[in-house]
N, C-alpha and C positions, 0 to 999 in steps of 0.2 A: 307184092311192091308193086311189078310196075302198069299198077290199078293207080295204087296211091303216088306214085312218080307224073303217072298223066293225067289222074287228078291236083296236082300240086301244076301243072301245070294250064291248067284252067283257067286256075285261080291266080294265077300271074299274068295270063291275060287278060285278065275282068280286068287288075286292076292295074295294070299296065294302061289300060283304052282308054280306064275313069280318069286315071291319072293325066294320062294326055288334056284330054275335055277337063280338070281340074287344072292346067297351067293355059289355058285360053279362057279361064275364068282371070282370070288375073291381067290381061290385057282388055276384058269388058269391064272390071270396074277400075282398074283407075282411068277407063273414056267416060263410067258414070261417072265417080269420084269429080271429074276435070270438068264433068259440065254442069256439073249439081253448082262446084267452081262458077264457073262461066254463069250461070243465070242468077244466083245468089248475092253474086259482087259487081258484076256489066248490068245486069237490068230489074234489078232488083224484092227477086221473085223466087219464094222459094219451095218447096213440096216437101212435105214427111212420104210421100210413098217413094221418090229416086229416092231420100237418106237411107231409107230402110229394105231398096232393095239392096243397096252399099252393100248393107251388113249382110243383109244374107247370104249375097255375091261370096263376099266375106270369112262368113261361117262356111259355105259349102267348098270354098278352095281347100282349110282345117278341114274337114269331114270332109270329107270325096277323099282326100288323097293323104292320108295316116299306111293308107294298105300299099301306096306305089311306096309311101317312102319307106317303109317296112321293109319292102319286096327290094331295091334301095339300098338297106344298110343309111340308112339316115337317118335314123332313131335315136334317140342321147342314150350311152354309156359311159362308163373307165371307160376308156381306151386308152390309161397310162398300163395301169394292170391287165386290163383283156387283150390290149398289142402283146403283152408281153408273150400272148400262152400259146402253147401251141394250140394249132386248129382244131387236134381232137375237145381239147381242152375248153376250144370258143364254143365246139357245137355242143358239150353236154350242156354247160353257165347256157346257150343258148335254148338249145331244150327243155331245159328243168326253171328259165325260167318265163318260154311259153305256154308252157303246160300245170306252172307253179302260179304266172300272177298277167300272162293278156291272156289266155283266154276264159278267166277266171271273173277279170274286171270289164272287158268284152262281152262279153255274155251278158251280165248283174244291169251294167248304163246299158244293154241294145231292148232290155226288157226291163228295165225301170221308164227308161223311157217310152215304151212305147205306147203307155196308156198317158203318157204328155202329149205327143203327136195326137192320141183316137180320139179322146175328152174334145181337143183341139178343134179336129176336123165333125166330130160329129154334131159337135152347136157354135160350124163357122165359126170362129174366136175371129176377130177381127184385131189390126193394134187400135193402140185406148186413145190416138193420138187421131188428131181432125184429118180425114184424107189418107190416113195408114194404109197398110195388107190386109191379106190375113195372115198368118201366124202357123199355120198348121203349116203349109212348105214351110218352112225354115222347121218347125222342130219335125217334123222329114227328118229331117238329113243328117241326124243323132245317132237316127237306129240305123239309117242304111249305112252313115258314118261308119259305125261301132260295127255292124258286120260286115261290112267288105272288112274292115277289120281286123276280129275275126279270123273274117277267112284263110285271110294272107301268114294271121300265125299260125292256120292249119296249114297255110302249106311251108311257112317250112321249119316246120315241126317237121314234115315229113323228107324234104328234105335232108336235116337233121337226122334222122333214123339213118338216109339214107345212106349217110356220108363215117355212117360210126355202122355200120353196119360190112362194108364197103363195095357199097353200091352208086357212089358218087359222084362228084368230086362235091365239095364248100365252097361255096360262086363267094368270096368277098370283093361286093360294089359299089366301090363307096359313092355317096352321094354327089361330093364335089366332081364324079367322073361322070357323071350322070347330065347328056344335057339335050 
């Protein structure tokens, strides 16, 4: 169990770093958006590449931040019911949900999206818009983001098993408390 808990801590640290990086992407996308608006409305110029960068960054925020969100318990659930349950019942629900739903879905999306990325990379797929960007970097974010989410799912499953076995606390950190 100690080895699994170490693995869990390593996954948590990875998603913490990637999530902090995604925080900075919010600032970058805000600056790019503001720059696009100033150039478009102030100077009457426009660039498809800069618009696409904005979209890619926005996608990166959500895809790269998904594992971080799960780590900090910021995902959606029905708190009206879940919040009234004992910590043990919550851990059982989290464990079942992780094993039966989270891991299968994330692994399936990773697997299915990899082909789209690989094909896009192999042909050097570009945007159909004039002056647009390559598409494969955006398509790569899908399997990477879901991979990070799957890894965090493994970490959460390990922590729930440890809690149920009496080997660790069930940490309930809410997303609103994370700054």
